[in-house]
Short mmCIF file of the C-alpha atoms (twelve columns), coordinates in Angstrom:
data_MODEL
# 
_entry.id   MODEL 
# 
loop_
_atom_site.group_PDB 
_atom_site.id 
_atom_site.type_symbol 
_atom_site.label_atom_id 
_atom_site.label_alt_id 
_atom_site.label_comp_id 
_atom_site.label_asym_id 
_atom_site.label_seq_id 
_atom_site.Cartn_x 
_atom_site.Cartn_y 
_atom_site.Cartn_z 
_atom_site.pdbx_PDB_model_num 
ATOM 1   C CA . MET A 1   -39.304  -28.437 -75.772 1 
ATOM 2   C CA . PHE A 2   -41.023  -25.024 -75.277 1 
ATOM 3   C CA . SER A 3   -43.484  -26.827 -78.599 1 
ATOM 4   C CA . LYS A 4   -44.461  -29.746 -76.665 1 
ATOM 5   C CA . ASN A 5   -44.551  -27.601 -72.961 1 
ATOM 6   C CA . ILE A 6   -47.649  -25.427 -75.427 1 
ATOM 7   C CA . PHE A 7   -49.198  -28.452 -76.849 1 
ATOM 8   C CA . THR A 8   -49.762  -29.582 -73.366 1 
ATOM 9   C CA . LEU A 9   -51.140  -26.718 -71.924 1 
ATOM 10  C CA . PHE A 10  -53.152  -26.849 -75.040 1 
ATOM 11  C CA . LEU A 11  -54.823  -30.356 -74.406 1 
ATOM 12  C CA . ILE A 12  -54.779  -29.449 -71.120 1 
ATOM 13  C CA . GLY A 13  -57.474  -25.986 -72.022 1 
ATOM 14  C CA . ILE A 14  -59.457  -28.713 -74.236 1 
ATOM 15  C CA . THR A 15  -60.131  -30.889 -71.361 1 
ATOM 16  C CA . LEU A 16  -61.037  -28.084 -68.963 1 
ATOM 17  C CA . VAL A 17  -63.590  -26.572 -71.282 1 
ATOM 18  C CA . SER A 18  -65.176  -30.160 -71.860 1 
ATOM 19  C CA . CYS A 19  -65.557  -30.874 -68.182 1 
ATOM 20  C CA . LYS A 20  -67.139  -27.698 -67.539 1 
ATOM 21  C CA . LYS A 21  -69.390  -28.093 -70.205 1 
ATOM 22  C CA . GLU A 22  -70.221  -32.028 -69.181 1 
ATOM 23  C CA . GLU A 23  -70.940  -30.429 -65.694 1 
ATOM 24  C CA . GLU A 24  -73.848  -27.997 -66.735 1 
ATOM 25  C CA . THR A 25  -76.742  -28.203 -65.956 1 
ATOM 26  C CA . PRO A 26  -80.275  -27.356 -68.321 1 
ATOM 27  C CA . LYS A 27  -82.697  -25.967 -67.266 1 
ATOM 28  C CA . VAL A 28  -84.795  -28.675 -68.786 1 
ATOM 29  C CA . ILE A 29  -84.691  -32.265 -68.637 1 
ATOM 30  C CA . TYR A 30  -87.082  -33.608 -71.188 1 
ATOM 31  C CA . LYS A 31  -87.929  -37.839 -71.169 1 
ATOM 32  C CA . GLU A 32  -89.949  -40.509 -73.397 1 
ATOM 33  C CA . ALA A 33  -91.496  -37.197 -75.270 1 
ATOM 34  C CA . GLU A 34  -92.318  -33.437 -75.667 1 
ATOM 35  C CA . THR A 35  -95.012  -32.750 -73.418 1 
ATOM 36  C CA . GLU A 36  -94.215  -34.865 -70.400 1 
ATOM 37  C CA . LYS A 37  -95.715  -33.194 -67.881 1 
ATOM 38  C CA . VAL A 38  -92.845  -33.361 -64.413 1 
ATOM 39  C CA . ASP A 39  -95.661  -33.388 -61.647 1 
ATOM 40  C CA . PHE A 40  -96.133  -31.505 -58.024 1 
ATOM 41  C CA . GLN A 41  -94.089  -32.995 -55.442 1 
ATOM 42  C CA . LYS A 42  -95.917  -32.628 -51.765 1 
ATOM 43  C CA . ILE A 43  -94.425  -30.982 -49.159 1 
ATOM 44  C CA . ASP A 44  -92.684  -33.288 -46.950 1 
ATOM 45  C CA . SER A 45  -93.281  -32.945 -43.413 1 
ATOM 46  C CA . THR A 46  -90.476  -33.755 -41.992 1 
ATOM 47  C CA . GLU A 47  -88.675  -31.749 -43.217 1 
ATOM 48  C CA . ILE A 48  -87.801  -29.047 -40.224 1 
ATOM 49  C CA . LYS A 49  -89.024  -25.567 -41.036 1 
ATOM 50  C CA . ILE A 50  -87.636  -22.225 -39.425 1 
ATOM 51  C CA . ALA A 51  -90.439  -18.863 -40.045 1 
ATOM 52  C CA . ASP A 52  -89.487  -14.844 -39.416 1 
ATOM 53  C CA . LEU A 53  -92.135  -12.550 -37.852 1 
ATOM 54  C CA . PRO A 54  -94.795  -12.202 -39.264 1 
ATOM 55  C CA . ILE A 55  -95.371  -9.599  -41.511 1 
ATOM 56  C CA . LEU A 56  -98.100  -7.068  -42.319 1 
ATOM 57  C CA . MET A 57  -97.918  -4.787  -45.438 1 
ATOM 58  C CA . LYS A 58  -99.355  -1.052  -45.505 1 
ATOM 59  C CA . GLY A 59  -102.865 -1.428  -46.959 1 
ATOM 60  C CA . THR A 60  -103.316 -5.573  -45.892 1 
ATOM 61  C CA . ASN A 61  -105.009 -7.341  -43.675 1 
ATOM 62  C CA . TYR A 62  -103.547 -10.798 -43.360 1 
ATOM 63  C CA . MET A 63  -99.766  -11.194 -41.921 1 
ATOM 64  C CA . ILE A 64  -97.462  -13.346 -43.626 1 
ATOM 65  C CA . HIS A 65  -94.820  -15.651 -41.342 1 
ATOM 66  C CA . PRO A 66  -91.802  -16.793 -44.416 1 
ATOM 67  C CA . VAL A 67  -91.294  -20.018 -43.782 1 
ATOM 68  C CA . GLY A 68  -88.388  -21.349 -44.875 1 
ATOM 69  C CA . ASP A 69  -84.406  -23.093 -43.902 1 
ATOM 70  C CA . VAL A 70  -81.636  -22.495 -41.116 1 
ATOM 71  C CA . ASN A 71  -78.332  -21.329 -43.154 1 
ATOM 72  C CA . VAL A 72  -75.263  -22.251 -41.689 1 
ATOM 73  C CA . TYR A 73  -72.027  -20.704 -42.613 1 
ATOM 74  C CA . ALA A 74  -68.944  -22.332 -41.819 1 
ATOM 75  C CA . THR A 75  -66.092  -18.811 -41.882 1 
ATOM 76  C CA . GLY A 76  -62.595  -19.593 -41.280 1 
ATOM 77  C CA . LYS A 77  -60.320  -22.550 -41.722 1 
ATOM 78  C CA . SER A 78  -58.032  -24.660 -38.972 1 
ATOM 79  C CA . LYS A 79  -53.924  -25.298 -39.306 1 
ATOM 80  C CA . TYR A 80  -56.061  -28.776 -40.278 1 
ATOM 81  C CA . GLY A 81  -58.104  -28.434 -42.735 1 
ATOM 82  C CA . SER A 82  -61.274  -28.607 -40.552 1 
ATOM 83  C CA . SER A 83  -64.116  -25.648 -39.763 1 
ATOM 84  C CA . LYS A 84  -63.605  -22.730 -36.721 1 
ATOM 85  C CA . THR A 85  -66.352  -20.978 -36.169 1 
ATOM 86  C CA . LYS A 86  -70.105  -22.113 -37.625 1 
ATOM 87  C CA . TYR A 87  -72.522  -18.854 -38.588 1 
ATOM 88  C CA . VAL A 88  -75.929  -19.531 -37.832 1 
ATOM 89  C CA . ASN A 89  -79.062  -17.754 -39.997 1 
ATOM 90  C CA . TYR A 90  -82.616  -17.981 -38.612 1 
ATOM 91  C CA . LYS A 91  -83.482  -15.151 -41.315 1 
ATOM 92  C CA . VAL A 92  -85.200  -17.000 -43.503 1 
ATOM 93  C CA . SER A 93  -86.129  -13.478 -45.568 1 
ATOM 94  C CA . ASN A 94  -86.211  -9.929  -45.944 1 
ATOM 95  C CA . TYR A 95  -88.822  -7.146  -46.860 1 
ATOM 96  C CA . SER A 96  -88.069  -3.732  -48.178 1 
ATOM 97  C CA . TYR A 97  -92.419  -2.336  -48.990 1 
ATOM 98  C CA . PRO A 98  -93.961  -3.669  -50.898 1 
ATOM 99  C CA . GLU A 99  -91.908  -6.416  -51.513 1 
ATOM 100 C CA . ILE A 100 -90.748  -9.548  -49.693 1 
ATOM 101 C CA . THR A 101 -87.496  -11.862 -51.224 1 
ATOM 102 C CA . GLY A 102 -85.799  -14.237 -50.189 1 
ATOM 103 C CA . TYR A 103 -85.544  -18.569 -50.946 1 
ATOM 104 C CA . LEU A 104 -88.383  -19.306 -49.797 1 
ATOM 105 C CA . SER A 105 -90.441  -23.048 -49.212 1 
ATOM 106 C CA . ASN A 106 -93.807  -22.277 -48.365 1 
ATOM 107 C CA . ILE A 107 -95.863  -18.961 -46.926 1 
ATOM 108 C CA . MET A 108 -97.993  -18.413 -44.676 1 
ATOM 109 C CA . PHE A 109 -101.207 -16.666 -43.969 1 
ATOM 110 C CA . GLN A 110 -102.842 -15.393 -40.860 1 
ATOM 111 C CA . HIS A 111 -105.706 -12.283 -40.236 1 
ATOM 112 C CA . LYS A 112 -104.431 -9.634  -38.462 1 
ATOM 113 C CA . ASP A 113 -107.429 -10.681 -36.155 1 
ATOM 114 C CA . SER A 114 -107.306 -14.222 -35.549 1 
ATOM 115 C CA . LEU A 115 -105.234 -16.698 -34.696 1 
ATOM 116 C CA . ASP A 116 -106.052 -19.400 -37.486 1 
ATOM 117 C CA . ILE A 117 -103.048 -19.752 -39.718 1 
ATOM 118 C CA . LYS A 118 -103.071 -21.307 -42.872 1 
ATOM 119 C CA . PRO A 119 -100.486 -22.228 -45.934 1 
ATOM 120 C CA . LEU A 120 -100.719 -21.028 -49.416 1 
ATOM 121 C CA . THR A 121 -99.581  -24.259 -50.830 1 
ATOM 122 C CA . ASN A 122 -99.061  -28.015 -49.858 1 
ATOM 123 C CA . ASN A 123 -97.065  -27.855 -53.193 1 
ATOM 124 C CA . LYS A 124 -93.283  -28.246 -52.756 1 
ATOM 125 C CA . MET A 125 -91.308  -24.583 -53.582 1 
ATOM 126 C CA . GLN A 126 -89.239  -21.892 -53.302 1 
ATOM 127 C CA . ILE A 127 -90.720  -18.624 -53.638 1 
ATOM 128 C CA . GLN A 128 -88.369  -15.595 -53.927 1 
ATOM 129 C CA . ILE A 129 -89.817  -12.945 -54.397 1 
ATOM 130 C CA . ILE A 130 -93.415  -11.834 -53.246 1 
ATOM 131 C CA . THR A 131 -95.162  -8.026  -54.494 1 
ATOM 132 C CA . PHE A 132 -98.158  -6.348  -52.675 1 
ATOM 133 C CA . LEU A 133 -100.047 -4.778  -55.441 1 
ATOM 134 C CA . ASP A 134 -99.608  -2.285  -53.545 1 
ATOM 135 C CA . GLU A 135 -101.070 0.539   -56.090 1 
ATOM 136 C CA . TYR A 136 -103.774 -1.337  -57.698 1 
ATOM 137 C CA . ALA A 137 -105.324 -1.760  -53.773 1 
ATOM 138 C CA . LEU A 138 -105.418 1.716   -54.014 1 
ATOM 139 C CA . LYS A 139 -106.853 2.479   -56.826 1 
ATOM 140 C CA . THR A 140 -109.438 0.060   -57.300 1 
ATOM 141 C CA . GLY A 141 -109.085 -1.720  -53.238 1 
ATOM 142 C CA . LYS A 142 -108.941 -5.047  -54.450 1 
ATOM 143 C CA . LYS A 143 -105.728 -6.022  -52.322 1 
ATOM 144 C CA . LEU A 144 -103.695 -8.759  -54.547 1 
ATOM 145 C CA . LEU A 145 -99.913  -11.013 -54.362 1 
ATOM 146 C CA . VAL A 146 -97.626  -11.458 -57.396 1 
ATOM 147 C CA . TYR A 147 -94.945  -14.194 -56.190 1 
ATOM 148 C CA . SER A 148 -92.146  -15.211 -58.259 1 
ATOM 149 C CA . LEU A 149 -91.033  -19.154 -57.540 1 
ATOM 150 C CA . VAL A 150 -89.807  -22.135 -58.817 1 
ATOM 151 C CA . ASP A 151 -92.514  -24.926 -58.506 1 
ATOM 152 C CA . LYS A 152 -91.031  -28.144 -60.192 1 
ATOM 153 C CA . ASP A 153 -87.535  -29.676 -60.191 1 
ATOM 154 C CA . THR A 154 -87.344  -28.710 -64.238 1 
ATOM 155 C CA . ASN A 155 -83.820  -29.935 -64.452 1 
ATOM 156 C CA . ARG A 156 -84.522  -33.640 -62.011 1 
ATOM 157 C CA . ASP A 157 -81.335  -32.453 -59.845 1 
ATOM 158 C CA . ASP A 158 -83.570  -33.161 -56.985 1 
ATOM 159 C CA . LYS A 159 -83.633  -29.570 -56.340 1 
ATOM 160 C CA . TYR A 160 -85.356  -26.416 -55.821 1 
ATOM 161 C CA . ASP A 161 -83.552  -23.582 -56.568 1 
ATOM 162 C CA . SER A 162 -82.109  -21.047 -59.559 1 
ATOM 163 C CA . ASN A 163 -81.625  -23.774 -61.735 1 
ATOM 164 C CA . ASP A 164 -85.107  -25.317 -62.507 1 
ATOM 165 C CA . ILE A 165 -87.587  -22.666 -64.779 1 
ATOM 166 C CA . LYS A 166 -89.154  -19.836 -62.322 1 
ATOM 167 C CA . THR A 167 -92.199  -19.471 -62.837 1 
ATOM 168 C CA . LEU A 168 -95.151  -16.481 -62.270 1 
ATOM 169 C CA . TYR A 169 -98.271  -16.775 -59.957 1 
ATOM 170 C CA . ILE A 170 -100.442 -14.328 -58.749 1 
ATOM 171 C CA . SER A 171 -103.195 -14.740 -55.582 1 
ATOM 172 C CA . ASN A 172 -105.556 -12.904 -53.311 1 
ATOM 173 C CA . GLU A 173 -104.332 -10.851 -50.195 1 
ATOM 174 C CA . ASP A 174 -104.686 -14.218 -47.742 1 
ATOM 175 C CA . GLY A 175 -102.749 -16.220 -50.809 1 
ATOM 176 C CA . SER A 176 -106.359 -18.435 -51.890 1 
ATOM 177 C CA . ASN A 177 -107.394 -18.602 -55.629 1 
ATOM 178 C CA . LEU A 178 -103.624 -18.867 -56.367 1 
ATOM 179 C CA . THR A 179 -103.010 -19.018 -59.960 1 
ATOM 180 C CA . LYS A 180 -99.743  -20.081 -62.407 1 
ATOM 181 C CA . LEU A 181 -99.752  -16.986 -65.221 1 
ATOM 182 C CA . THR A 182 -96.942  -18.811 -66.229 1 
ATOM 183 C CA . PRO A 183 -97.140  -21.523 -69.889 1 
ATOM 184 C CA . GLU A 184 -95.604  -24.190 -68.532 1 
ATOM 185 C CA . PHE A 185 -92.031  -24.438 -69.104 1 
ATOM 186 C CA . GLN A 186 -91.912  -21.090 -70.335 1 
ATOM 187 C CA . GLU A 187 -89.688  -19.335 -68.036 1 
ATOM 188 C CA . LEU A 188 -90.847  -15.855 -66.791 1 
ATOM 189 C CA . LEU A 189 -88.386  -13.453 -67.399 1 
ATOM 190 C CA . ASP A 190 -90.177  -9.703  -65.933 1 
ATOM 191 C CA . TRP A 191 -93.447  -8.842  -65.741 1 
ATOM 192 C CA . ASN A 192 -94.660  -5.107  -64.949 1 
ATOM 193 C CA . VAL A 193 -99.029  -3.571  -63.745 1 
ATOM 194 C CA . ILE A 194 -100.403 -0.761  -65.697 1 
ATOM 195 C CA . LEU A 195 -103.187 0.802   -63.620 1 
ATOM 196 C CA . GLU A 196 -104.528 3.060   -66.296 1 
ATOM 197 C CA . ASN A 197 -106.056 -0.598  -68.210 1 
ATOM 198 C CA . ASN A 198 -105.545 -2.321  -64.446 1 
ATOM 199 C CA . ARG A 199 -103.399 -5.685  -66.680 1 
ATOM 200 C CA . LEU A 200 -100.297 -7.156  -65.438 1 
ATOM 201 C CA . TYR A 201 -98.211  -7.894  -68.210 1 
ATOM 202 C CA . PHE A 202 -95.341  -10.096 -68.922 1 
ATOM 203 C CA . ARG A 203 -92.436  -11.573 -70.438 1 
ATOM 204 C CA . SER A 204 -91.362  -15.128 -70.970 1 
ATOM 205 C CA . ILE A 205 -89.162  -17.647 -72.595 1 
ATOM 206 C CA . GLU A 206 -90.568  -20.613 -74.332 1 
ATOM 207 C CA . ASP A 207 -87.806  -23.310 -75.646 1 
ATOM 208 C CA . ILE A 208 -89.083  -24.355 -79.201 1 
ATOM 209 C CA . ASN A 209 -86.196  -26.364 -79.918 1 
ATOM 210 C CA . LYS A 210 -86.004  -29.032 -76.611 1 
ATOM 211 C CA . ASN A 211 -82.855  -28.804 -75.385 1 
ATOM 212 C CA . GLY A 212 -83.554  -28.111 -72.615 1 
ATOM 213 C CA . GLU A 213 -82.130  -24.689 -72.570 1 
ATOM 214 C CA . PHE A 214 -82.946  -21.040 -73.067 1 
ATOM 215 C CA . ASP A 215 -80.908  -18.941 -75.642 1 
ATOM 216 C CA . SER A 216 -81.018  -16.273 -78.045 1 
ATOM 217 C CA . ASN A 217 -82.146  -19.742 -80.709 1 
ATOM 218 C CA . ASP A 218 -86.038  -19.753 -78.738 1 
ATOM 219 C CA . ASN A 219 -89.457  -17.344 -78.893 1 
ATOM 220 C CA . ILE A 220 -90.028  -14.619 -76.555 1 
ATOM 221 C CA . ASN A 221 -93.845  -14.754 -75.975 1 
ATOM 222 C CA . TYR A 222 -95.760  -11.303 -74.317 1 
ATOM 223 C CA . TYR A 223 -98.559  -11.907 -71.954 1 
ATOM 224 C CA . TYR A 224 -101.604 -10.061 -69.871 1 
ATOM 225 C CA . VAL A 225 -104.030 -10.553 -67.447 1 
ATOM 226 C CA . ASN A 226 -107.451 -8.044  -66.014 1 
ATOM 227 C CA . LEU A 227 -106.773 -7.686  -62.628 1 
ATOM 228 C CA . GLY A 228 -110.022 -7.321  -61.762 1 
ATOM 229 C CA . ASP A 229 -110.573 -10.370 -64.009 1 
ATOM 230 C CA . PRO A 230 -111.659 -13.362 -60.543 1 
ATOM 231 C CA . ASN A 231 -110.040 -16.597 -62.935 1 
ATOM 232 C CA . TRP A 232 -107.503 -14.086 -64.846 1 
ATOM 233 C CA . GLU A 233 -107.690 -15.623 -68.378 1 
ATOM 234 C CA . LEU A 234 -104.477 -15.408 -69.410 1 
ATOM 235 C CA . GLN A 235 -104.443 -13.132 -72.995 1 
ATOM 236 C CA . SER A 236 -100.965 -13.909 -75.442 1 
ATOM 237 C CA . TYR A 237 -100.449 -10.966 -77.272 1 
ATOM 238 C CA . SER A 238 -97.184  -9.627  -79.921 1 
ATOM 239 C CA . PRO A 239 -96.051  -5.838  -79.431 1 
ATOM 240 C CA . LEU A 240 -93.997  -6.531  -82.677 1 
ATOM 241 C CA . LYS A 241 -96.652  -6.251  -84.899 1 
# 
């Protein structure tokens, strides 16, 4: 009887592991051809969004209005299983100079002396981190913003979230000249700025075996852009040579 119970538990364990694997979603789902592109989706104008109060980072001239969703949390359970209370959070971002973080769907820019407001993008995105390059601005007078965000539903689950590929963007302080730096279907790992040569360096991982996952079998690629270049032309290099 004891051996039979152990065998039954073993089978249950295998089933649970199999179910867990089946539920995992890869970051990229390729269809038809390896080179197929996942198109940018436009923002749905019928979605209800809210904005935080404006943020004016020290040393900039443009206020930033973070835009996102109202978050509703259920707290506690009644004896019938229903939620007792609901907590509504109207704050969509967090600010700690020189960064704004959150799960934002857009950013609205407004000059501090103007009433005009314009969006960063018309495409659907999830903007996770906005960084003002404050030290670079002090050195050169040029004011730039760097973004870590999701710009495409790469796993095709109809959601923009951390299960999709994270990318790196850069723009001027007013959101103009928004430029994607990471190559298509490569996920951002990290980035930094070297003031001595005015370059932004970053690493990304490339799914070379096209299995939809990023793992130790894939390539780590190294890039930099010259921040003084108005086109931010991407340069690849290898620190391992």
